[in-house]
MDAnalysis code that builds the backbone (N, CA, C; Angstrom):
import MDAnalysis as mda
import numpy as np

u = mda.Universe.empty(507, n_residues=169, atom_resindex=np.repeat(np.arange(169), 3), trajectory=True)
u.add_TopologyAttr("name", ["N", "CA", "C"] * 169)
u.add_TopologyAttr("resid", np.arange(1, 170))
u.add_TopologyAttr("resname", ["MET", "ALA", "ASP", "ASN", "PRO", "PHE", "VAL", "LYS", "LYS", "ILE", "PRO", "ASP", "GLY", "ASP", "ASN", "VAL", "GLU", "ARG", "ASP", "VAL", "CYS", "ALA", "THR", "CYS", "GLY", "PHE", "VAL", "ASN", "TYR", "VAL", "ASN", "PRO", "LYS", "ILE", "VAL", "VAL", "GLY", "SER", "VAL", "VAL", "ARG", "HIS", "GLN", "GLY", "LYS", "ILE", "LEU", "LEU", "CYS", "ARG", "ARG", "ALA", "ILE", "GLU", "PRO", "ARG", "LYS", "GLY", "PHE", "TRP", "THR", "LEU", "PRO", "ALA", "GLY", "TYR", "MET", "GLU", "LEU", "ASN", "GLU", "THR", "PRO", "GLU", "ASP", "GLY", "ALA", "LYS", "ARG", "GLU", "ALA", "LEU", "GLU", "GLU", "ALA", "GLU", "ALA", "ASP", "LEU", "ILE", "ILE", "ASP", "SER", "LEU", "LEU", "ALA", "VAL", "TYR", "ALA", "ILE", "GLU", "ARG", "ILE", "SER", "GLN", "VAL", "GLN", "LEU", "ILE", "TYR", "ARG", "ALA", "ARG", "LEU", "ALA", "ARG", "ASP", "HIS", "PHE", "ALA", "ALA", "GLY", "PRO", "GLU", "SER", "LEU", "GLU", "VAL", "SER", "LEU", "PHE", "ASP", "TRP", "ALA", "ASP", "ILE", "PRO", "TRP", "ALA", "ASP", "ILE", "ALA", "PHE", "PRO", "SER", "VAL", "LEU", "TRP", "ALA", "LEU", "ASP", "HIS", "ASP", "ARG", "ARG", "THR", "GLU", "ALA", "GLY", "ASP", "ALA", "VAL", "GLY", "PRO", "PHE", "LYS", "ASN", "PRO", "THR"])
u.atoms.positions = np.array([
    [-10.488, 6.520, -26.152],
    [-10.096, 5.322, -25.424],
    [-9.399, 4.380, -26.395],
    [-8.219, 3.911, -26.015],
    [-7.440, 3.020, -26.878],
    [-8.056, 1.627, -26.901],
    [-7.882, 0.973, -28.026],
    [-8.343, -0.409, -28.135],
    [-7.456, -1.314, -27.295],
    [-8.025, -2.344, -26.743],
    [-7.270, -3.324, -25.965],
    [-6.512, -4.221, -26.939],
    [-5.155, -4.199, -26.896],
    [-4.395, -5.014, -27.844],
    [-4.292, -6.483, -27.431],
    [-4.864, -6.844, -26.273],
    [-4.749, -8.215, -25.789],
    [-5.833, -9.104, -26.369],
    [-5.408, -10.315, -26.727],
    [-6.318, -11.337, -27.218],
    [-6.119, -12.593, -26.381],
    [-7.172, -13.377, -26.246],
    [-7.078, -14.657, -25.534],
    [-6.557, -15.697, -26.503],
    [-5.444, -16.336, -26.133],
    [-4.924, -17.421, -26.964],
    [-3.940, -18.244, -26.150],
    [-3.603, -19.409, -26.652],
    [-2.601, -20.260, -26.012],
    [-1.248, -19.909, -26.626],
    [-0.350, -19.338, -25.828],
    [0.967, -18.984, -26.373],
    [1.748, -20.227, -26.804],
    [2.663, -20.039, -27.734],
    [3.523, -21.142, -28.174],
    [4.235, -21.735, -26.970],
    [4.247, -23.044, -26.889],
    [4.924, -23.742, -25.795],
    [4.130, -23.797, -24.511],
    [2.916, -23.317, -24.522],
    [2.072, -23.307, -23.334],
    [0.867, -24.216, -23.585],
    [0.050, -24.423, -22.557],
    [-1.166, -25.216, -22.735],
    [-2.375, -24.575, -22.066],
    [-2.224, -23.290, -21.685],
    [-3.286, -22.560, -21.016],
    [-3.581, -21.283, -21.805],
    [-4.857, -21.013, -21.998],
    [-5.234, -19.767, -22.669],
    [-4.913, -18.579, -21.769],
    [-4.271, -17.565, -22.356],
    [-3.845, -16.389, -21.606],
    [-4.100, -15.132, -22.422],
    [-3.964, -13.968, -21.779],
    [-4.024, -12.699, -22.494],
    [-2.667, -12.452, -23.129],
    [-2.650, -12.297, -24.467],
    [-1.410, -12.072, -25.215],
    [-1.584, -10.796, -26.029],
    [-0.581, -9.927, -25.968],
    [-0.631, -8.696, -26.743],
    [-0.492, -9.035, -28.229],
    [-1.490, -8.628, -29.006],
    [-1.483, -8.903, -30.445],
    [-0.404, -8.092, -31.163],
    [0.081, -7.024, -30.537],
    [1.092, -6.167, -31.151],
    [2.510, -6.697, -30.931],
    [2.847, -6.987, -29.664],
    [4.242, -7.350, -29.351],
    [4.432, -8.784, -28.888],
    [3.347, -9.493, -28.574],
    [3.443, -10.878, -28.138],
    [3.622, -11.056, -26.636],
    [3.629, -9.953, -25.864],
    [3.752, -10.037, -24.406],
    [2.642, -10.924, -23.854],
    [3.003, -11.846, -22.971],
    [2.030, -12.725, -22.327],
    [1.785, -12.196, -20.916],
    [0.526, -11.893, -20.619],
    [0.159, -11.398, -19.297],
    [-0.206, -12.595, -18.410],
    [0.778, -13.081, -17.662],
    [0.541, -14.203, -16.763],
    [-0.171, -13.699, -15.515],
    [-1.249, -14.347, -15.140],
    [-1.963, -14.034, -13.917],
    [-1.727, -15.205, -12.978],
    [-1.078, -14.930, -11.862],
    [-0.669, -15.973, -10.939],
    [-1.412, -15.860, -9.615],
    [-1.380, -16.924, -8.816],
    [-2.068, -16.880, -7.523],
    [-1.509, -15.792, -6.619],
    [-2.349, -15.334, -5.711],
    [-1.949, -14.389, -4.674],
    [-1.385, -15.196, -3.505],
    [-0.352, -14.658, -2.874],
    [0.254, -15.317, -1.720],
    [-0.144, -14.558, -0.459],
    [-0.713, -15.293, 0.485],
    [-1.085, -14.752, 1.788],
    [-0.092, -15.294, 2.806],
    [0.363, -14.424, 3.695],
    [1.270, -14.829, 4.764],
    [0.662, -14.421, 6.106],
    [0.805, -15.288, 7.087],
    [0.252, -14.989, 8.400],
    [0.816, -15.918, 9.452],
    [0.333, -15.744, 10.666],
    [0.896, -16.502, 11.783],
    [-0.146, -16.867, 12.823],
    [0.046, -18.050, 13.400],
    [-0.597, -18.384, 14.662],
    [0.379, -17.891, 15.723],
    [-0.036, -16.858, 16.445],
    [0.843, -16.205, 17.422],
    [0.436, -16.649, 18.816],
    [1.398, -17.208, 19.534],
    [1.169, -17.638, 20.912],
    [1.900, -16.699, 21.859],
    [1.224, -16.427, 22.984],
    [1.837, -15.615, 24.040],
    [1.263, -16.066, 25.373],
    [2.142, -16.477, 26.269],
    [1.749, -16.941, 27.599],
    [0.631, -17.987, 27.527],
    [0.781, -18.914, 26.575],
    [-0.164, -20.016, 26.442],
    [-1.457, -19.669, 25.725],
    [-1.588, -18.433, 25.276],
    [-2.805, -18.004, 24.595],
    [-2.510, -17.708, 23.128],
    [-3.586, -17.574, 22.340],
    [-3.468, -17.339, 20.903],
    [-4.018, -15.958, 20.563],
    [-3.257, -15.216, 19.770],
    [-3.633, -13.868, 19.358],
    [-4.555, -13.917, 18.143],
    [-5.722, -13.298, 18.262],
    [-6.661, -13.194, 17.139],
    [-7.058, -11.732, 16.949],
    [-7.402, -11.405, 15.708],
    [-7.818, -10.059, 15.327],
    [-9.252, -10.110, 14.809],
    [-10.084, -9.174, 15.281],
    [-11.445, -9.077, 14.745],
    [-11.422, -8.084, 13.595],
    [-11.793, -8.562, 12.414],
    [-11.632, -7.815, 11.171],
    [-12.472, -6.534, 11.127],
    [-11.831, -5.439, 10.693],
    [-12.519, -4.163, 10.502],
    [-12.825, -3.926, 9.030],
    [-12.456, -4.880, 8.188],
    [-12.643, -4.737, 6.737],
    [-13.296, -5.989, 6.167],
    [-13.885, -5.820, 4.994],
    [-14.417, -6.964, 4.259],
    [-13.266, -7.658, 3.541],
    [-13.346, -8.916, 3.258],
    [-14.471, -9.799, 3.559],
    [-14.482, -10.234, 5.028],
    [-15.669, -10.583, 5.482],
    [-15.892, -11.139, 6.818],
    [-15.618, -10.131, 7.932],
    [-15.997, -8.869, 7.684],
    [-15.871, -7.823, 8.699],
    [-16.575, -8.266, 9.978],
    [-15.913, -8.054, 11.123],
    [-16.490, -8.418, 12.411],
    [-16.159, -9.819, 12.879],
    [-15.560, -10.622, 12.008],
    [-15.182, -11.989, 12.362],
    [-13.707, -12.037, 12.766],
    [-13.352, -13.076, 13.489],
    [-12.003, -13.219, 14.027],
    [-11.093, -13.985, 13.068],
    [-9.836, -13.571, 13.032],
    [-8.862, -14.204, 12.148],
    [-7.471, -14.131, 12.753],
    [-6.551, -14.784, 12.108],
    [-5.142, -14.658, 12.445],
    [-4.610, -13.380, 11.813],
    [-3.537, -12.803, 12.353],
    [-2.916, -11.691, 11.639],
    [-2.290, -12.236, 10.347],
    [-2.829, -11.796, 9.226],
    [-2.389, -12.322, 7.932],
    [-2.837, -11.392, 6.823],
    [-2.178, -11.494, 5.685],
    [-2.569, -10.700, 4.533],
    [-1.661, -10.977, 3.354],
    [-1.869, -10.222, 2.289],
    [-1.117, -10.448, 1.060],
    [0.345, -10.047, 1.211],
    [1.190, -10.887, 0.684],
    [2.612, -10.610, 0.621],
    [2.850, -9.466, -0.355],
    [3.804, -8.618, -0.054],
    [4.173, -7.503, -0.926],
    [5.373, -7.898, -1.781],
    [5.574, -7.152, -2.858],
    [6.767, -7.357, -3.677],
    [8.015, -7.078, -2.845],
    [9.070, -7.784, -3.147],
    [10.389, -7.560, -2.542],
    [10.438, -7.798, -1.035],
    [9.641, -8.730, -0.537],
    [9.767, -9.122, 0.861],
    [9.731, -10.639, 0.955],
    [10.361, -11.173, 1.986],
    [10.313, -12.611, 2.212],
    [8.961, -12.959, 2.840],
    [8.549, -14.210, 2.744],
    [7.294, -14.583, 3.419],
    [7.335, -14.296, 4.922],
    [8.455, -14.551, 5.564],
    [8.566, -14.296, 6.999],
    [8.428, -12.806, 7.297],
    [9.094, -11.962, 6.490],
    [8.970, -10.519, 6.687],
    [7.538, -10.059, 6.438],
    [6.865, -10.664, 5.462],
    [5.469, -10.328, 5.205],
    [4.579, -10.687, 6.375],
    [4.792, -11.849, 6.968],
    [3.999, -12.260, 8.138],
    [4.238, -11.306, 9.306],
    [5.480, -10.894, 9.493],
    [5.780, -9.930, 10.558],
    [5.115, -8.585, 10.279],
    [5.174, -8.127, 9.035],
    [4.570, -6.848, 8.664],
    [3.058, -6.885, 8.903],
    [2.409, -7.980, 8.477],
    [0.967, -8.092, 8.658],
    [0.591, -8.054, 10.142],
    [1.352, -8.723, 10.999],
    [1.069, -8.705, 12.436],
    [1.246, -7.300, 13.007],
    [2.230, -6.577, 12.515],
    [2.447, -5.202, 12.966],
    [1.297, -4.296, 12.511],
    [0.860, -4.462, 11.256],
    [-0.232, -3.642, 10.723],
    [-1.569, -3.936, 11.397],
    [-1.866, -5.199, 11.613],
    [-3.187, -5.582, 12.115],
    [-3.282, -5.627, 13.636],
    [-2.144, -5.884, 14.298],
    [-2.203, -6.082, 15.745],
    [-1.102, -5.340, 16.502],
    [-0.378, -4.445, 15.823],
    [0.749, -3.735, 16.444],
    [1.673, -4.699, 17.187],
    [1.795, -5.906, 16.660],
    [2.555, -6.971, 17.319],
    [3.875, -7.215, 16.601],
    [4.959, -7.158, 17.361],
    [6.275, -7.554, 16.840],
    [6.419, -9.046, 17.070],
    [6.750, -9.777, 15.999],
    [6.802, -11.234, 16.088],
    [8.208, -11.788, 16.012],
    [8.353, -12.945, 16.609],
    [9.486, -13.837, 16.373],
    [8.880, -15.048, 15.675],
    [9.311, -15.286, 14.447],
    [8.812, -16.430, 13.680],
    [9.587, -17.663, 14.118],
    [8.876, -18.717, 14.491],
    [9.524, -19.948, 14.932],
    [9.653, -20.983, 13.823],
    [8.581, -21.198, 13.059],
    [8.628, -22.226, 12.019],
    [7.438, -22.081, 11.077],
    [7.562, -22.713, 9.928],
    [6.440, -22.791, 8.994],
    [5.460, -23.822, 9.527],
    [4.217, -23.429, 9.695],
    [3.188, -24.337, 10.189],
    [2.499, -25.066, 9.044],
    [2.114, -24.310, 7.988],
    [1.300, -24.917, 6.934],
    [1.378, -24.123, 5.644],
    [1.089, -24.844, 4.564],
    [0.910, -24.238, 3.249],
    [-0.454, -24.696, 2.767],
    [-1.383, -23.750, 2.658],
    [-2.739, -24.065, 2.226],
    [-2.962, -23.525, 0.814],
    [-3.645, -24.310, 0.000],
    [-4.006, -23.888, -1.352],
    [-5.521, -23.697, -1.391],
    [-5.939, -22.464, -1.661],
    [-7.362, -22.147, -1.753],
    [-7.650, -21.916, -3.233],
    [-7.927, -23.006, -3.937],
    [-8.025, -22.980, -5.402],
    [-9.105, -22.049, -5.922],
    [-10.275, -22.027, -5.293],
    [-11.399, -21.274, -5.845],
    [-11.133, -19.776, -5.911],
    [-10.167, -19.293, -5.105],
    [-9.807, -17.870, -5.158],
    [-8.341, -17.676, -5.554],
    [-7.725, -18.730, -6.077],
    [-6.326, -18.669, -6.547],
    [-5.398, -18.069, -5.499],
    [-5.424, -18.673, -4.330],
    [-4.641, -18.165, -3.215],
    [-3.780, -19.282, -2.625],
    [-2.559, -18.945, -2.267],
    [-1.673, -19.839, -1.527],
    [-1.384, -19.146, -0.205],
    [-1.572, -19.857, 0.894],
    [-1.355, -19.282, 2.222],
    [-0.175, -19.967, 2.898],
    [0.765, -19.158, 3.339],
    [1.902, -19.631, 4.134],
    [1.660, -19.168, 5.563],
    [1.430, -20.112, 6.462],
    [1.101, -19.787, 7.839],
    [2.244, -20.271, 8.749],
    [2.713, -19.367, 9.588],
    [3.832, -19.631, 10.475],
    [3.371, -19.803, 11.914],
    [4.218, -20.423, 12.714],
    [4.078, -20.419, 14.172],
    [4.969, -19.297, 14.648],
    [4.449, -18.456, 15.532],
    [5.206, -17.290, 15.985],
    [4.864, -16.979, 17.437],
    [5.648, -16.059, 17.996],
    [5.381, -15.574, 19.349],
    [5.670, -14.082, 19.393],
    [5.117, -13.425, 20.383],
    [5.343, -11.990, 20.519],
    [6.780, -11.724, 20.944],
    [7.403, -10.749, 20.297],
    [8.765, -10.346, 20.661],
    [8.753, -9.458, 21.895],
    [7.633, -8.783, 22.127],
    [7.463, -7.947, 23.314],
    [5.999, -8.028, 23.735],
    [5.753, -7.697, 24.961],
    [4.415, -7.837, 25.538],
    [3.541, -6.636, 25.169],
    [3.270, -6.501, 23.867],
    [2.407, -5.412, 23.401],
    [1.654, -5.852, 22.161],
    [0.376, -5.504, 22.114],
    [-0.439, -5.644, 20.916],
    [-1.631, -4.719, 21.077],
    [-2.178, -4.284, 19.957],
    [-3.352, -3.406, 19.942],
    [-3.944, -3.456, 18.544],
    [-5.180, -3.042, 18.411],
    [-5.836, -3.062, 17.109],
    [-5.196, -2.042, 16.165],
    [-4.815, -2.537, 14.986],
    [-4.354, -1.660, 13.923],
    [-5.556, -1.228, 13.093],
    [-5.324, -0.506, 11.998],
    [-6.436, 0.029, 11.207],
    [-7.333, -1.021, 10.546],
    [-6.855, -2.260, 10.377],
    [-7.669, -3.295, 9.750],
    [-8.365, -4.192, 10.777],
    [-8.215, -3.850, 12.065],
    [-8.800, -4.667, 13.128],
    [-9.695, -3.824, 14.024],
    [-10.847, -4.388, 14.382],
    [-11.730, -3.734, 15.345],
    [-11.208, -3.916, 16.763],
    [-10.648, -5.094, 17.009],
    [-10.040, -5.395, 18.301],
    [-9.094, -6.567, 18.119],
    [-8.196, -6.695, 19.077],
    [-7.217, -7.775, 19.078],
    [-7.192, -8.331, 20.494],
    [-7.138, -9.655, 20.603],
    [-7.177, -10.249, 21.932],
    [-6.418, -11.566, 21.965],
    [-5.964, -11.923, 23.159],
    [-5.376, -13.233, 23.403],
    [-6.462, -14.147, 23.957],
    [-6.524, -15.367, 23.418],
    [-7.565, -16.313, 23.822],
    [-6.955, -17.616, 24.324],
    [-7.506, -18.118, 25.426],
    [-7.286, -19.509, 25.786],
    [-8.023, -20.346, 24.752],
    [-7.581, -21.571, 24.542],
    [-8.191, -22.439, 23.535],
    [-9.714, -22.537, 23.725],
    [-10.144, -22.742, 24.943],
    [-11.574, -22.926, 25.225],
    [-12.389, -21.658, 24.979],
    [-11.739, -20.507, 24.964],
    [-12.450, -19.235, 24.821],
    [-12.407, -18.658, 23.410],
    [-11.761, -19.356, 22.469],
    [-11.728, -18.869, 21.086],
    [-13.167, -18.780, 20.575],
    [-13.534, -17.671, 19.928],
    [-14.905, -17.521, 19.424],
    [-15.120, -18.342, 18.145],
    [-15.232, -19.642, 18.322],
    [-15.252, -20.584, 17.196],
    [-16.355, -20.286, 16.179],
    [-17.508, -19.861, 16.622],
    [-18.614, -19.582, 15.695],
    [-18.386, -18.320, 14.880],
    [-17.423, -17.508, 15.300],
    [-17.157, -16.235, 14.627],
    [-15.783, -16.186, 13.969],
    [-15.251, -17.347, 13.600],
    [-13.968, -17.389, 12.891],
    [-14.230, -17.060, 11.425],
    [-13.383, -16.210, 10.865],
    [-13.625, -15.637, 9.534],
    [-13.510, -16.633, 8.387],
    [-12.510, -17.505, 8.409],
    [-12.215, -18.333, 7.238],
    [-11.893, -19.764, 7.651],
    [-12.222, -20.743, 6.810],
    [-11.879, -22.138, 7.130],
    [-10.383, -22.346, 7.384],
    [-9.546, -21.656, 6.647],
    [-8.101, -21.863, 6.822],
    [-7.621, -21.417, 8.205],
    [-8.335, -20.501, 8.848],
    [-7.997, -20.123, 10.229],
    [-8.268, -21.307, 11.153],
    [-9.383, -21.977, 10.934],
    [-9.693, -23.174, 11.733],
    [-8.639, -24.246, 11.520],
    [-8.236, -24.445, 10.256],
    [-7.205, -25.446, 9.959],
    [-5.910, -25.106, 10.700],
    [-5.504, -23.839, 10.612],
    [-4.245, -23.419, 11.225],
    [-4.282, -23.575, 12.742],
    [-5.400, -23.204, 13.344],
    [-5.515, -23.363, 14.795],
    [-5.420, -24.833, 15.183],
    [-6.092, -25.699, 14.439],
    [-6.022, -27.134, 14.707],
    [-4.604, -27.660, 14.498],
    [-3.980, -27.275, 13.414],
    [-2.611, -27.746, 13.140],
    [-1.636, -27.237, 14.196],
    [-1.811, -25.999, 14.636],
    [-0.944, -25.464, 15.685],
    [-1.144, -26.233, 16.986],
    [-2.380, -26.508, 17.324],
    [-2.661, -27.246, 18.573],
    [-2.043, -28.648, 18.523],
    [-2.159, -29.309, 17.380],
    [-1.570, -30.643, 17.226],
    [-0.051, -30.580, 17.345],
    [0.545, -29.547, 16.791],
    [1.996, -29.368, 16.892],
    [2.388, -29.096, 18.338],
    [1.654, -28.207, 18.988],
    [1.933, -27.842, 20.381],
    [1.850, -29.068, 21.291],
    [0.901, -29.957, 21.010],
    [0.711, -31.168, 21.824],
    [1.724, -32.259, 21.494],
    [2.492, -32.073, 20.411],
    [3.446, -33.094, 20.002],
    [2.820, -34.239, 19.242],
    [1.570, -34.074, 18.804],
    [0.862, -35.132, 18.089],
    [1.191, -35.183, 16.606],
    [1.761, -34.105, 16.072],
    [2.049, -34.040, 14.639],
    [3.144, -33.014, 14.404],
    [3.752, -33.128, 13.235],
    [4.802, -32.199, 12.846],
    [4.458, -31.638, 11.475],
    [4.544, -30.327, 11.326],
    [4.267, -29.680, 10.041],
    [5.504, -29.632, 9.182],
    [5.440, -28.999, 8.054],
    [4.292, -28.198, 7.653],
    [3.122, -29.047, 7.166],
    [1.935, -28.505, 7.436],
    [0.696, -29.159, 7.083],
    [0.200, -28.628, 5.741],
    [-0.863, -29.269, 5.240],
    [-1.531, -28.795, 4.025],
    [-3.033, -28.856, 4.273],
    [-3.821, -28.506, 3.272],
    [-5.272, -28.520, 3.414],
    [-5.739, -29.870, 3.962],
    [-6.670, -29.852, 4.916],
    [-7.260, -31.109, 5.366],
    [-8.063, -31.746, 4.219],
    [-8.201, -33.045, 4.258],
    [-8.980, -33.713, 3.202],
    [-10.441, -33.665, 3.526],
])
């Protein structure tokens, strides 16, 4: 097994300790993960996916996930909806940018609608359903940012506010 050539140090011109290769000086920058997703509306209802994977397996969420290399955030949000809900989306606008510091995550959440009248559970979802606002399974929502996005979308839909939004205080 080869020795790890990386050492923790503050590179020249920086102010944060990082992994630096003691041999060549390469700095291994570790950056936040970007999550892209959408609040999808169809015929006045909201599309939610019940998670088939951890974390929060069995809980409801928006179609969302990690952005891939070489894709735009909008294309990533569309891809995630296709993977999780077999849903083709039309992206309307950026709804919010949330920063989840404790897990080094940035979430870009869009407002979207179905491009065609079809959706079904993909491999990462146990089920997918359209909900009226009053019927959303609020006690079984997977993540706080889903609650934020639903609230921000509702405020936008009502004309009470204009995004993009950020983390609530």
